[in-house]
C-alpha positions as CSV (number, residue, x, y, z in Angstrom):
1,X,17.2,-15.8,6.7
2,X,14.0,-14.0,7.5
3,X,11.4,-15.9,9.6
4,X,13.0,-19.1,8.6
5,X,12.9,-18.3,4.9
6,X,16.0,-17.9,2.7
7,X,15.2,-14.3,1.7
8,X,18.2,-13.9,-0.6
9,X,17.1,-17.0,-2.5
10,X,13.6,-15.6,-2.7
11,X,14.9,-12.3,-4.0
12,X,16.9,-14.1,-6.7
13,X,13.7,-15.8,-7.9
14,X,14.2,-19.2,-6.4
15,X,10.7,-20.8,-6.7
16,X,11.1,-23.1,-3.8
17,X,12.0,-20.3,-1.4
18,X,9.0,-18.3,-2.8
19,X,6.7,-21.2,-2.3
20,X,7.8,-21.7,1.3
21,X,7.3,-17.9,1.9
22,X,3.8,-18.1,0.5
23,X,3.0,-21.1,2.7
24,X,4.1,-19.2,5.7
25,X,1.9,-16.2,4.8
26,X,-1.1,-18.5,4.3
27,X,-0.6,-20.2,7.6
28,X,-3.4,-19.7,10.2
29,X,-1.1,-20.3,13.2
30,X,-0.7,-17.3,15.4
31,X,3.1,-17.8,15.7
32,X,3.3,-18.0,11.9
33,X,1.3,-14.8,11.4
34,X,4.0,-12.9,13.3
35,X,6.8,-14.5,11.3
36,X,4.9,-13.8,8.1
37,X,4.6,-10.1,8.9
38,X,8.4,-9.9,9.4
39,X,8.9,-11.5,6.0
40,X,6.4,-9.2,4.3
41,X,8.1,-6.1,5.9
42,X,11.4,-7.3,4.4
43,X,9.8,-7.8,1.0
44,X,7.9,-4.5,1.0
45,X,10.9,-2.3,-0.2
46,X,11.4,-4.7,-3.1
47,X,7.7,-4.8,-4.2
48,X,5.6,-2.6,-6.5
49,X,7.5,-3.1,-9.7
50,X,5.1,-5.5,-11.4
51,X,1.8,-5.0,-13.2
52,X,-1.1,-6.9,-11.5
53,X,-3.9,-8.2,-13.7
54,X,-7.1,-9.7,-12.4
55,X,-8.8,-12.2,-14.7
56,X,-12.3,-13.5,-14.1
57,X,-15.1,-15.1,-16.0
58,X,-17.9,-17.6,-15.8
59,X,-17.0,-21.3,-15.5
60,X,-16.3,-22.7,-19.0
61,X,-15.1,-19.4,-20.5
62,X,-11.6,-20.8,-20.7
63,X,-9.7,-18.9,-18.0
64,X,-7.0,-21.4,-17.6
65,X,-6.4,-21.8,-21.3
66,X,-6.3,-18.1,-21.8
67,X,-3.9,-17.6,-18.9
68,X,-1.6,-20.2,-20.2
69,X,-1.5,-18.7,-23.7
70,X,-1.2,-15.2,-22.2
71,X,1.6,-16.3,-19.9
72,X,3.6,-18.0,-22.6
73,X,3.3,-14.9,-24.8
74,X,4.6,-12.7,-21.9
75,X,7.5,-15.0,-21.3
76,X,8.4,-14.8,-25.0
77,X,8.5,-11.0,-24.4
78,X,11.1,-11.5,-21.7
79,X,8.7,-11.2,-18.8
80,X,8.6,-13.4,-15.6
81,X,5.1,-14.4,-14.8
82,X,3.4,-15.4,-11.6
83,X,-0.1,-16.9,-11.7
84,X,-2.1,-16.9,-8.5
85,X,-5.0,-19.2,-9.2
86,X,-7.7,-19.3,-6.6
87,X,-9.6,-22.6,-6.3
88,X,-13.1,-22.7,-4.7
89,X,-13.1,-24.5,-1.4
90,X,-15.8,-27.0,-0.5
91,X,-18.4,-25.5,1.8
92,X,-18.8,-28.9,3.5
93,X,-15.3,-30.3,3.8
94,X,-13.4,-27.1,3.2
95,X,-10.9,-28.7,0.8
96,X,-9.9,-27.7,-2.7
97,X,-8.7,-29.7,-5.7
98,X,-5.9,-27.2,-6.5
99,X,-5.6,-28.5,-10.1
100,X,-4.6,-25.4,-11.9
101,X,-1.0,-26.7,-12.6
102,X,-2.5,-29.6,-14.5
103,X,-4.6,-27.2,-16.6
104,X,-1.6,-25.1,-17.4
105,X,0.8,-27.9,-18.1
106,X,3.1,-26.1,-20.6
107,X,3.3,-22.8,-18.6
108,X,4.1,-24.7,-15.4
109,X,7.2,-26.2,-17.0
110,X,8.6,-22.7,-17.8
111,X,11.5,-21.5,-15.6
112,X,10.2,-17.9,-15.8
113,X,6.7,-18.9,-14.6
114,X,5.4,-19.5,-11.1
115,X,1.9,-21.0,-10.6
116,X,0.5,-21.0,-7.1
117,X,-3.0,-22.5,-6.7
118,X,-4.6,-21.5,-3.4
119,X,-7.9,-22.3,-1.8
120,X,-10.4,-19.5,-1.5
121,X,-11.5,-20.7,1.9
122,X,-14.8,-18.8,1.5
123,X,-13.1,-15.5,1.1
124,X,-15.4,-12.8,-0.3
125,X,-14.8,-12.1,-4.0
126,X,-13.5,-15.6,-4.8
127,X,-10.0,-14.5,-3.9
128,X,-7.8,-16.2,-1.2
129,X,-7.5,-14.0,1.9
130,X,-3.8,-13.9,1.6
131,X,-3.6,-13.0,-2.1
132,X,-2.5,-9.4,-1.5
133,X,0.4,-10.5,0.6
134,X,1.3,-13.2,-1.8
135,X,1.6,-10.6,-4.6
136,X,4.2,-8.7,-2.5
137,X,6.3,-11.8,-2.2
138,X,6.1,-12.5,-6.0
139,X,7.1,-8.9,-6.7
140,X,10.1,-9.2,-4.3
141,X,11.0,-12.4,-6.2
142,X,11.3,-10.4,-9.4
143,X,8.1,-11.4,-11.3
144,X,7.1,-8.7,-13.8
145,X,3.5,-9.7,-14.3
146,X,1.2,-11.1,-11.7
147,X,-2.0,-12.7,-12.9
148,X,-4.8,-13.4,-10.4
149,X,-7.3,-15.9,-11.6
150,X,-10.6,-15.7,-9.7
151,X,-13.2,-18.3,-9.0
152,X,-16.1,-16.8,-11.0
153,X,-18.2,-13.8,-11.8
154,X,-20.4,-12.2,-9.1
155,X,-20.9,-8.8,-7.5
156,X,-18.2,-9.7,-4.9
157,X,-15.6,-9.5,-7.7
158,X,-15.1,-6.0,-6.3
159,X,-12.6,-7.6,-4.1
160,X,-10.5,-8.6,-7.2
161,X,-10.6,-5.2,-8.8
162,X,-9.6,-3.7,-5.4
163,X,-6.2,-5.4,-5.5
164,X,-5.1,-5.3,-9.1
165,X,-4.0,-2.6,-11.6
166,X,-6.0,-4.0,-14.5
167,X,-9.3,-6.0,-14.2
168,X,-10.2,-8.2,-17.2
169,X,-13.4,-10.1,-17.6
170,X,-13.5,-13.0,-20.1
171,X,-16.7,-13.6,-21.9
172,X,-18.1,-16.2,-24.3
173,X,-19.2,-15.3,-27.9
174,X,-22.9,-15.5,-26.9
175,X,-24.8,-12.2,-27.3
176,X,-28.3,-11.6,-26.0
177,X,-29.1,-13.6,-22.9
178,X,-25.5,-13.4,-21.6
179,X,-25.4,-9.6,-22.0
180,X,-28.6,-9.4,-19.9
181,X,-27.0,-11.6,-17.3
182,X,-23.9,-9.5,-16.7
183,X,-24.1,-7.7,-13.4
184,X,-23.8,-3.9,-13.8
185,X,-21.2,-3.8,-11.0
186,X,-18.9,-6.1,-13.0
187,X,-19.3,-3.9,-16.1
188,X,-18.4,-0.8,-14.1
189,X,-15.3,-2.5,-12.6
190,X,-14.0,-4.0,-15.8
191,X,-11.1,-2.3,-17.6
192,X,-11.6,-4.7,-20.5
193,X,-14.0,-7.4,-21.7
194,X,-12.2,-10.0,-23.7
195,X,-14.4,-12.4,-25.7
196,X,-12.6,-15.8,-25.7
197,X,-13.1,-18.8,-28.0
198,X,-13.5,-16.5,-31.0
199,X,-12.6,-19.3,-33.4
200,X,-14.2,-21.6,-35.9
201,X,-17.9,-21.1,-36.3
202,X,-18.0,-18.7,-33.4
203,X,-16.0,-15.9,-35.2
204,X,-19.0,-14.1,-36.5
205,X,-20.9,-14.5,-33.3
206,X,-17.9,-13.1,-31.4
207,X,-17.9,-10.0,-33.6
208,X,-21.6,-9.5,-33.0
209,X,-21.1,-9.9,-29.3
210,X,-18.3,-7.4,-29.3
211,X,-20.5,-4.8,-30.8
212,X,-23.2,-5.5,-28.1
213,X,-20.7,-5.2,-25.3
214,X,-19.1,-2.0,-26.8
215,X,-22.5,-0.4,-26.9
216,X,-23.3,-1.4,-23.3
217,X,-20.0,-0.1,-22.0
218,X,-20.6,3.4,-23.4
219,X,-23.3,3.7,-20.7
220,X,-20.8,3.1,-17.9
221,X,-18.7,5.6,-16.0
222,X,-15.1,4.7,-15.6
223,X,-11.6,6.0,-14.9
224,X,-11.0,9.4,-16.4
225,X,-8.0,8.3,-18.4
226,X,-9.3,5.1,-19.8
227,X,-12.3,4.0,-21.8
228,X,-13.0,0.2,-21.2
229,X,-12.0,-1.9,-24.2
230,X,-13.8,-4.8,-25.8
231,X,-11.6,-7.3,-27.6
232,X,-11.9,-10.9,-29.0
233,X,-9.3,-13.6,-29.0
234,X,-8.8,-17.4,-29.2
235,X,-6.6,-18.7,-26.5
236,X,-6.9,-22.2,-28.0
237,X,-5.6,-21.0,-31.4
238,X,-3.3,-18.4,-29.8
239,X,-4.9,-15.6,-31.9
240,X,-5.0,-12.0,-30.8
241,X,-3.3,-12.7,-27.5
242,X,-0.6,-10.2,-28.4
243,X,-3.3,-7.5,-28.9
244,X,-4.6,-8.1,-25.4
245,X,-1.2,-7.5,-23.9
246,X,-0.7,-4.4,-26.0
247,X,-4.0,-3.1,-24.6
248,X,-2.8,-3.7,-21.0
249,X,0.5,-1.9,-21.8
250,X,-1.6,1.0,-23.3
251,X,-3.6,1.2,-20.1
252,X,-0.5,1.2,-17.9
253,X,1.1,3.9,-20.0
254,X,-2.0,6.1,-19.8
255,X,-2.4,5.5,-16.1
256,X,1.2,6.5,-15.4
257,X,1.0,9.5,-17.6
258,X,-2.0,10.7,-15.6
259,X,-0.3,9.9,-12.3
260,X,-3.1,7.4,-11.5
261,X,-1.1,4.2,-11.4
262,X,0.6,4.8,-8.1
263,X,-2.4,6.7,-6.7
264,X,-4.6,3.7,-7.4
265,X,-2.3,1.4,-5.5
266,X,-2.1,3.8,-2.6
267,X,-5.9,3.9,-2.4
268,X,-6.0,0.1,-2.5
269,X,-3.5,-0.1,0.3
270,X,-5.5,2.4,2.4
271,X,-8.8,0.7,1.8
272,X,-7.3,-2.7,2.7
273,X,-5.9,-1.3,6.0
274,X,-9.4,-0.1,6.8
275,X,-10.8,-3.5,5.9
276,X,-8.3,-5.2,8.2
277,X,-9.2,-2.8,11.1
278,X,-12.8,-4.0,10.8
279,X,-11.7,-7.6,10.8
280,X,-9.5,-7.0,13.9
281,X,-12.4,-5.3,15.7
282,X,-14.6,-8.3,14.9
283,X,-11.9,-10.6,16.3
284,X,-11.5,-8.5,19.4
285,X,-15.3,-8.7,20.0
286,X,-15.3,-12.4,19.6
287,X,-12.5,-12.7,22.2
288,X,-14.2,-10.3,24.7
289,X,-15.9,-12.4,27.4
290,X,-18.3,-9.6,28.4
291,X,-19.4,-9.1,24.8
292,X,-19.9,-12.8,24.3
293,X,-22.1,-13.0,27.4
294,X,-24.1,-9.9,26.5
295,X,-24.7,-10.8,22.9
296,X,-27.5,-13.4,23.4
297,X,-29.4,-11.1,25.8
298,X,-29.2,-8.2,23.4
299,X,-30.3,-10.4,20.5
300,X,-33.4,-11.5,22.4
301,X,-34.1,-7.9,23.3
302,X,-33.9,-6.8,19.6
303,X,-36.2,-9.7,18.6
304,X,-38.7,-8.7,21.3
305,X,-38.4,-5.1,20.0
306,X,-37.6,-3.9,23.5
307,X,-34.4,-2.2,22.3
308,X,-33.3,-0.9,18.9
309,X,-30.6,-2.6,16.9
310,X,-28.6,0.6,17.1
311,X,-28.6,0.7,20.9
312,X,-27.8,-3.0,21.1
313,X,-24.8,-2.5,18.8
314,X,-23.6,0.5,20.9
315,X,-23.7,-1.7,24.1
316,X,-21.6,-4.4,22.4
317,X,-19.1,-1.9,21.1
318,X,-18.9,-0.3,24.6
319,X,-17.5,-3.6,25.9
320,X,-14.3,-2.7,24.1
C-alpha cells in the first residue's frame, strides 16, 4: 500500500485502484496532497513508456466520437488506452456534468480502456490542473496511449501542447471563414490538423479545406524533424482512422530518431517545475500577513501614481 492505495493493483492495471489514485491526486485537502506526492514518487520510475496525445477542437467538431473510434482502433492494435477527458466547470456553481463516458459508450465497456472525466476547475488551457500527475499514474498502470481531450480551442491551448508528445487539432470541413478564425498560435502548436466529418456530402468540401490548411501550415515554423500534417477522416464511418494513427507513429519514430522525444518531455517537466514555483510563490504571498496588509496601501499608491508598479511589486516581494 502507498498512501492508502493498493499500488500493486494499480501497477497491474486494476481500474478501481487507478481511479482511487487519481481521486487522491485531484484532492484539494492539504493532507491528501502530501499523500498524493508519495504515490506519484512511487509511480515515477514506472512512467514514461506511453505516447501522450492531446486532442482539441471547437465544440461540435466530434471530439468524443473521434476519440471513441480512435481508441477502439488502438485497442484492436493491442494497445491499452487511457482517455483523460476534461469537462468545463461552471463559472457560477463550479460543477461539471462529466458526461464523457456516456458519449463514449462502446469504448468505456472495453477492458483495455480507462476513461476519466475531470472538471477543468477554471484551469488555464482547458486542462484539469492535475492532468499531468494523472498521466503518470496511467503510465504506471500500463496504459500505452494516453489521450487528453480538452475543452475547446483558444490561445491558452498552449497548456495542452506543453504536456503531450503529439498535439492534434480537429477541424470541420468548412474552408474560408473557419480558416480565418484559427488562431495563429494554435496553428504553430499543432502537429496535425485532422478534418473530421469528411463523409457524405462533405467529402469534397473536406478535400478543399485540406488544401487550404496545407497551404496555411507551410507559412508556420515547427519542430525541425516534423512538418505538420493535414488529414481528413470520418469518425462516424470509421474511415481513415488507421491513417491518423500511422501518422502519430511516424511522428514518434522521427522524434526518437532525432533524440527529440525524450528531450521534449524533459523540457516540459522543467517548464512545469518553473510554473509550480510561481504558483507556490503566489500562495506564499497570500499567506504572508505583512504582504496582505501592505497590498491595499500599495495598490492605492499605484492608482494615485505616487509610486511605480515596479517599486510596489518589489516591496511586496521583499515581504518574503
